[in-house]
C-alpha positions in Angstrom: 0.0 0.0 0.0 1.4 3.4 -1.1 1.4 6.1 1.5 2.6 9.7 1.4 2.5 11.4 4.7 3.1 15.1 4.9 4.1 17.0 8.0 5.5 20.4 9.0 2.6 22.7 8.2 1.3 25.3 10.6 0.7 28.9 11.3 3.6 31.3 10.5 3.9 35.1 10.3 4.6 36.9 7.1 8.3 36.7 6.3 8.7 33.5 8.3 9.8 30.1 7.2 8.5 26.5 7.3 9.9 23.2 6.2 7.5 20.6 4.9 8.3 16.9 4.8 6.7 14.0 3.0 7.6 10.5 3.9 6.8 7.8 1.3 6.2 4.1 1.7 5.1 1.4 -0.6 7.0 2.8 -3.6 10.5 2.6 -4.8 11.1 6.2 -3.7 14.3 6.8 -5.5 12.7 6.1 -8.9 9.8 8.4 -8.4 9.4 12.0 -9.6 8.2 13.8 -6.5 6.4 17.1 -6.3 4.7 19.6 -4.0 1.3 21.1 -5.0 -0.9 23.5 -3.2 -4.6 24.4 -3.2 -5.9 27.7 -1.7 -9.6 28.1 -0.9 -11.6 28.6 -4.0 -8.7 28.0 -6.3 -7.4 25.0 -8.3 -4.6 22.9 -7.2 -1.3 24.2 -8.6 2.2 23.0 -8.9 4.7 24.4 -6.4 7.9 22.4 -7.3 8.9 19.1 -8.7 12.1 17.1 -8.4 13.2 14.2 -10.6 15.5 11.3 -9.7 18.5 13.5 -9.7 17.6 17.0 -10.5 15.0 19.7 -9.8 12.5 20.0 -12.7 10.2 22.9 -12.0 9.4 25.7 -9.6 6.3 27.8 -9.9 7.2 31.4 -10.8 5.6 32.6 -7.6 8.0 30.7 -5.3 11.3 30.9 -7.2 14.0 32.2 -5.0 12.0 31.6 -1.8 11.2 27.8 -1.8 13.6 24.9 -2.2 12.6 21.4 -3.0 14.9 18.5 -2.0 14.8 14.8 -1.4 16.6 12.2 0.7 16.2 8.9 -1.0 17.9 7.1 1.9 15.0 8.3 4.2 12.3 8.1 1.5 11.5 11.7 2.3 10.8 14.8 0.2 11.2 18.3 1.6 10.1 21.8 0.8 11.9 24.6 2.5 9.7 27.7 2.4 11.2 31.1 3.2 9.9 34.7 3.0 6.3 33.4 3.3 3.4 35.7 2.5 -0.3 35.5 2.7 -0.6 34.3 -0.9 1.3 31.1 0.2 -1.6 30.1 2.5 -3.0 26.8 1.2 -3.1 23.1 1.8 0.1 21.6 0.5 0.1 18.2 -1.0 2.9 15.7 -1.7 2.8 14.0 -5.1 4.6 10.9 -6.4 4.8 9.7 -10.0 6.3 6.2 -10.3 7.4 4.9 -13.6 4.8 2.2 -14.7 3.4 2.5 -11.2 1.0 5.3 -11.2 0.5 8.6 -9.4 -0.1 9.1 -5.7 -1.1 12.0 -3.4 -0.7 12.6 0.3 -3.5 13.8 2.5 -2.2 17.4 2.6 -0.9 19.7 5.3 -2.2 23.2 6.0 0.1 26.2 5.8 -1.4 29.5 7.0 0.6 32.7 6.8 -0.9 35.4 8.9 0.0 38.0 11.5 
């Protein structure tokens, strides 16, 4: 059974930082393309960042220079370091995994709220 479990969300003040984690199980993690997506109230889910087996693939323009995606294959864990957070970053953040010949999977999401 595939599981992606996010953690690290919470309430942070504007200008603050958070680090999200996503631990995967039931997949060959090192072969998966991993990504972070987010969905704000009333908006569609959007890509935040993706990382391939050995290199970063994409960042949304709105997070470039502020967010950093990384992975630790030995720990089956994906990270998203978020700096200089602002109110527009408030959303539920989802971990995504695309496994070659194995399908696509989503985590349950973790809430990030940026507010003073």
